[in-house]
C-alpha angles and dihedrals in degrees: 000000000000093000092048091052092049091051092049091051089053090050089048090060089052091049092051091049091053091048092050091048094051092044093049094049095047092048091056095043094059111089117251135034146234093277097057109124136170085250108043119239119237112267090242090056093050089049091053093047094049089051091048095053096034093248091132091068124093114280093243090055091048090050094048094048090050093051094047092049092046091054085058092050097259111126092182130251133294121248096203102040098063099272093304118164110262090223090057092048093051093046088049092056096037099080090055096047090046095053091047094043096046090049091050090045093052091050091047093051096044095046099035097046092041094052092043094053095042090050092050094048094045098039115183090011127118089264090055092050091046092052094047090047093049091048093049095047100044093039085061102042115081116236093240091055089052089046093054090047091050090048091051094050104037101029109030100029103029101022091215102125134032119249095222145004134070138251128084130024102289096066091054098052103076098039090046092051090046092050095043098049098079098041089045090053091047092046091050091054095046092046094048093048093045093047091050091050094052094041088062094052121114095238091057090054089046092051091052092046089053087060097247112164112266090238090057091046091051098046102036105032107023107026099045094050096041093054096069094082089043093054089046092061097033093063099061088039089058094047091049094049097044093045090059135268106246099203099038095047090049093046092051096035091240108172093226136123093277094058090047091051093052090049090050091051094051091047093042089237097174097190096050092044091052095044094049094048094047090049092051092047090050092050092050093046091047095048090049090055091051090049091053090051091049090057089070091049093051097041114029090196088073114092131173100190 
């Protein structure tokens, strides 16, 4: 297991380097620059700014300097946030995105797994039809559309919840629900399909024929084996939710990483864009590694050495 983890960590470095390279190239291929304004700046001012931030150097030199600094934990500085370090900006928005993401993830797992299990155990019943209907509808509705609908009902009509801001429980409810709806629908479909597949296996019929209690059959033989596909999809969902949902955080004015990234894109803040994308890529790669390790915990037959 230790050798496997070491190999995956090395591959993670290569993935992050590839992501950084692609992001850097795409940023500089897009026309315009970080100093574009509605009222154009004087050429001398732009020249001074480029010299200050090293943007007057060849692109290969800029990229090499960025990678060297990133290896030492420095993701550069922000052009729009008063020369603040990008690492500090991301770490400042991370607690907010983490709270919102973990709340949405908990809702998605509880609702998705619960509906999936109930639908599989009560196949072709009302619960099954309800679960399939929910999964179909909310897998098709974008999160920002659901967010706007929630704002109209619970903020404009009922005046129960605030439309924006942060602090306390109320501002978390609507963005968390809007974020959780899609992963919950996807998780419900995966759980139902996986449960139905395992229920039809010979070892489940054998366990029941031996007279094992239904609770033991469900937990030990069905649930444990059916959870592997669920864990597979839950890992990337967790990384995406905790790293910040760009549209939902912007819609509800949540001061998390996603909103900072959107601001950086519109302002062509190279440092903030690179830092946010690298952080997201690192989170996804790390969670995928954790998911692979969990496979061996869930199913002892899986070995990596």
